[in-house]
FIKOLZA-1660 file (N, C-alpha, C; in steps of 0.1 Angstrom, whole numbers, plus 5000, padded with zeros to 4 digits):
% residues 91
   i   px   py   pz ch aa at
   1 9708 1211 0482  A  M  N
   1 9708 1197 0481  A  M CA
   1 9698 1192 0491  A  M  C
   2 9690 1182 0489  A  M  N
   2 9680 1177 0497  A  M CA
   2 9686 1163 0503  A  M  C
   3 9684 1163 0515  A  N  N
   3 9688 1149 0523  A  N CA
   3 9677 1138 0521  A  N  C
   4 9678 1126 0525  A  S  N
   4 9667 1117 0523  A  S CA
   4 9655 1119 0532  A  S  C
   5 9656 1125 0542  A  L  N
   5 9644 1128 0549  A  L CA
   5 9636 1139 0543  A  L  C
   6 9643 1149 0538  A  Q  N
   6 9637 1160 0531  A  Q CA
   6 9629 1155 0518  A  Q  C
   7 9635 1145 0511  A  K  N
   7 9630 1140 0499  A  K CA
   7 9618 1132 0502  A  K  C
   8 9618 1123 0513  A  K  N
   8 9608 1115 0517  A  K CA
   8 9595 1124 0522  A  K  C
   9 9599 1136 0528  A  L  N
   9 9587 1144 0532  A  L CA
   9 9582 1152 0520  A  L  C
  10 9590 1155 0510  A  K  N
  10 9585 1161 0498  A  K CA
  10 9576 1151 0491  A  K  C
  11 9579 1139 0490  A  Q  N
  11 9571 1128 0483  A  Q CA
  11 9558 1127 0490  A  Q  C
  12 9557 1129 0503  A  N  N
  12 9546 1125 0511  A  N CA
  12 9538 1138 0515  A  N  C
  13 9541 1149 0510  A  E  N
  13 9537 1164 0513  A  E CA
  13 9521 1163 0515  A  E  C
  14 9514 1158 0505  A  K  N
  14 9499 1159 0507  A  K CA
  14 9494 1151 0517  A  K  C
  15 9500 1140 0520  A  V  N
  15 9494 1130 0531  A  V CA
  15 9497 1138 0544  A  V  C
  16 9511 1143 0546  A  I  N
  16 9513 1149 0558  A  I CA
  16 9505 1163 0560  A  I  C
  17 9504 1169 0550  A  G  N
  17 9495 1183 0551  A  G CA
  17 9481 1178 0553  A  G  C
  18 9475 1168 0549  A  S  N
  18 9462 1164 0552  A  S CA
  18 9460 1160 0567  A  S  C
  19 9470 1152 0572  A  I  N
  19 9470 1149 0585  A  I CA
  19 9471 1161 0593  A  I  C
  20 9481 1169 0591  A  A  N
  20 9482 1181 0600  A  A CA
  20 9470 1189 0600  A  A  C
  21 9464 1191 0588  A  S  N
  21 9451 1200 0587  A  S CA
  21 9441 1194 0596  A  S  C
  22 9438 1180 0595  A  A  N
  22 9429 1174 0603  A  A CA
  22 9431 1176 0617  A  A  C
  23 9443 1174 0622  A  L  N
  23 9447 1176 0636  A  L CA
  23 9445 1190 0641  A  L  C
  24 9448 1199 0632  A  A  N
  24 9446 1214 0637  A  A CA
  24 9431 1218 0638  A  A  C
  25 9424 1211 0628  A  I  N
  25 9409 1213 0630  A  I CA
  25 9404 1208 0643  A  I  C
  26 9407 1196 0646  A  I  N
  26 9403 1189 0659  A  I CA
  26 9407 1198 0669  A  I  C
  27 9420 1203 0671  A  M  N
  27 9424 1212 0681  A  M CA
  27 9416 1225 0682  A  M  C
  28 9415 1230 0671  A  F  N
  28 9405 1243 0671  A  F CA
  28 9392 1241 0675  A  F  C
  29 9385 1229 0673  A  F  N
  29 9371 1225 0678  A  F CA
  29 9372 1224 0693  A  F  C
  30 9383 1221 0700  A  S  N
  30 9383 1220 0712  A  S CA
  30 9379 1235 0719  A  S  C
  31 9379 1245 0711  A  L  N
  31 9376 1259 0716  A  L CA
  31 9360 1258 0719  A  L  C
  32 9353 1249 0712  A  I  N
  32 9338 1249 0714  A  I CA
  32 9334 1247 0729  A  I  C
  33 9342 1238 0736  A  E  N
  33 9338 1235 0750  A  E CA
  33 9341 1248 0758  A  E  C
  34 9352 1258 0756  A  I  N
  34 9353 1269 0762  A  I CA
  34 9342 1278 0759  A  I  C
  35 9338 1279 0745  A  F  N
  35 9327 1288 0740  A  F CA
  35 9315 1284 0748  A  F  C
  36 9312 1273 0749  A  I  N
  36 9299 1269 0757  A  I CA
  36 9300 1272 0771  A  I  C
  37 9311 1270 0777  A  S  N
  37 9313 1273 0793  A  S CA
  37 9311 1289 0792  A  S  C
  38 9317 1297 0783  A  N  N
  38 9316 1312 0784  A  N CA
  38 9301 1316 0781  A  N  C
  39 9295 1309 0773  A  L  N
  39 9282 1315 0770  A  L CA
  39 9272 1311 0783  A  L  C
  40 9275 1300 0789  A  N  N
  40 9267 1297 0802  A  N CA
  40 9270 1305 0815  A  N  C
  41 9282 1313 0813  A  G  N
  41 9287 1321 0824  A  G CA
  41 9295 1313 0834  A  G  C
  42 9300 1301 0830  A  K  N
  42 9308 1293 0840  A  K CA
  42 9323 1295 0838  A  K  C
  43 9326 1302 0828  A  S  N
  43 9340 1305 0825  A  S CA
  43 9342 1319 0819  A  S  C
  44 9354 1324 0820  A  E  N
  44 9357 1337 0815  A  E CA
  44 9370 1336 0808  A  E  C
  45 9372 1324 0802  A  I  N
  45 9386 1321 0796  A  I CA
  45 9386 1328 0782  A  I  C
  46 9396 1340 0781  A  Y  N
  46 9396 1347 0769  A  Y CA
  46 9410 1346 0763  A  Y  C
  47 9420 1346 0770  A  I  N
  47 9434 1346 0766  A  I CA
  47 9438 1336 0756  A  I  C
  48 9434 1323 0758  A  Q  N
  48 9439 1312 0749  A  Q CA
  48 9430 1312 0736  A  Q  C
  49 9416 1316 0735  A  P  N
  49 9410 1317 0722  A  P CA
  49 9416 1329 0715  A  P  C
  50 9419 1341 0722  A  F  N
  50 9424 1353 0716  A  F CA
  50 9438 1350 0710  A  F  C
  51 9446 1343 0717  A  A  N
  51 9459 1340 0711  A  A CA
  51 9457 1331 0700  A  A  C
  52 9447 1321 0700  A  T  N
  52 9445 1312 0688  A  T CA
  52 9441 1321 0678  A  T  C
  53 9431 1331 0679  A  A  N
  53 9426 1338 0667  A  A CA
  53 9438 1348 0662  A  A  C
  54 9447 1353 0671  A  V  N
  54 9457 1362 0665  A  V CA
  54 9466 1352 0657  A  V  C
  55 9472 1342 0663  A  N  N
  55 9480 1332 0657  A  N CA
  55 9474 1327 0642  A  N  C
  56 9461 1325 0642  A  G  N
  56 9454 1321 0630  A  G CA
  56 9455 1331 0620  A  G  C
  57 9453 1345 0624  A  I  N
  57 9454 1356 0613  A  I CA
  57 9467 1355 0607  A  I  C
  58 9478 1354 0615  A  F  N
  58 9492 1354 0609  A  F CA
  58 9496 1342 0601  A  F  C
  59 9490 1332 0606  A  W  N
  59 9493 1319 0598  A  W CA
  59 9484 1319 0585  A  W  C
  60 9472 1325 0585  A  S  N
  60 9464 1326 0574  A  S CA
  60 9470 1336 0561  A  S  C
  61 9475 1346 0568  A  L  N
  61 9482 1355 0559  A  L CA
  61 9495 1348 0552  A  L  C
  62 9503 1341 0559  A  Y  N
  62 9513 1333 0554  A  Y CA
  62 9509 1323 0544  A  Y  C
  63 9499 1315 0548  A  A  N
  63 9492 1306 0540  A  A CA
  63 9487 1310 0526  A  A  C
  64 9481 1322 0527  A  Y  N
  64 9474 1329 0517  A  Y CA
  64 9486 1333 0505  A  Y  C
  65 9495 1338 0511  A  G  N
  65 9507 1344 0504  A  G CA
  65 9514 1332 0496  A  G  C
  66 9515 1320 0503  A  K  N
  66 9520 1307 0498  A  K CA
  66 9511 1299 0489  A  K  C
  67 9499 1302 0489  A  Q  N
  67 9488 1295 0484  A  Q CA
  67 9487 1281 0489  A  Q  C
  68 9490 1280 0502  A  D  N
  68 9489 1267 0509  A  D CA
  68 9476 1265 0516  A  D  C
  69 9467 1257 0510  A  Y  N
  69 9453 1256 0516  A  Y CA
  69 9453 1246 0527  A  Y  C
  70 9465 1237 0529  A  F  N
  70 9464 1229 0539  A  F CA
  70 9466 1238 0552  A  F  C
  71 9474 1249 0551  A  L  N
  71 9475 1257 0562  A  L CA
  71 9463 1269 0564  A  L  C
  72 9458 1273 0553  A  L  N
  72 9448 1284 0552  A  L CA
  72 9436 1279 0559  A  L  C
  73 9429 1267 0554  A  I  N
  73 9416 1263 0559  A  I CA
  73 9416 1261 0574  A  I  C
  74 9425 1254 0581  A  P  N
  74 9423 1253 0596  A  P CA
  74 9426 1265 0602  A  P  C
  75 9436 1275 0598  A  N  N
  75 9437 1287 0604  A  N CA
  75 9427 1297 0603  A  N  C
  76 9419 1297 0592  A  V  N
  76 9406 1306 0591  A  V CA
  76 9397 1300 0601  A  V  C
  77 9396 1288 0603  A  L  N
  77 9388 1282 0613  A  L CA
  77 9392 1287 0627  A  L  C
  78 9404 1287 0628  A  A  N
  78 9409 1292 0643  A  A CA
  78 9405 1306 0644  A  A  C
  79 9405 1314 0634  A  I  N
  79 9401 1329 0636  A  I CA
  79 9388 1330 0639  A  I  C
  80 9379 1322 0632  A  V  N
  80 9364 1322 0636  A  V CA
  80 9361 1317 0649  A  V  C
  81 9364 1306 0653  A  L  N
  81 9363 1299 0666  A  L CA
  81 9369 1307 0676  A  L  C
  82 9381 1312 0675  A  G  N
  82 9387 1320 0686  A  G CA
  82 9380 1332 0688  A  G  C
  83 9377 1340 0677  A  T  N
  83 9369 1352 0679  A  T CA
  83 9356 1350 0686  A  T  C
  84 9348 1341 0681  A  L  N
  84 9336 1338 0687  A  L CA
  84 9337 1334 0701  A  L  C
  85 9347 1327 0705  A  T  N
  85 9349 1323 0720  A  T CA
  85 9353 1336 0728  A  T  C
  86 9361 1343 0722  A  V  N
  86 9365 1356 0731  A  V CA
  86 9352 1365 0734  A  V  C
  87 9344 1366 0722  A  I  N
  87 9331 1373 0724  A  I CA
  87 9322 1368 0734  A  I  C
  88 9322 1356 0734  A  A  N
  88 9312 1348 0743  A  A CA
  88 9317 1349 0758  A  A  C
  89 9330 1352 0761  A  A  N
  89 9335 1354 0774  A  A CA
  89 9329 1369 0780  A  A  C
  90 9325 1377 0771  A  F  N
  90 9321 1391 0776  A  F CA
  90 9306 1391 0775  A  F  C
  91 9299 1381 0772  A  I  N
  91 9285 1383 0768  A  I CA
  91 9279 1380 0782  A  I  C
% end
């Protein structure tokens, strides 16, 4: 049995999913600043981007299994940006 909040969330699922995906993409793009610092040799931050990439892998697997593209798209982006940022730390 669903309570009123659950019903409201279900009715607005696509709006909430779109907002959450947009915010996740913005958050993952913040890795670009770290990436640029790493390329310029000003930073050797790799733990946060590594954790982002690993987290993105598991969320992507989950999203793919559920066929939830609101979760899949931003988490694939997290894998790509996180991995590139980690690589840049060691260049």
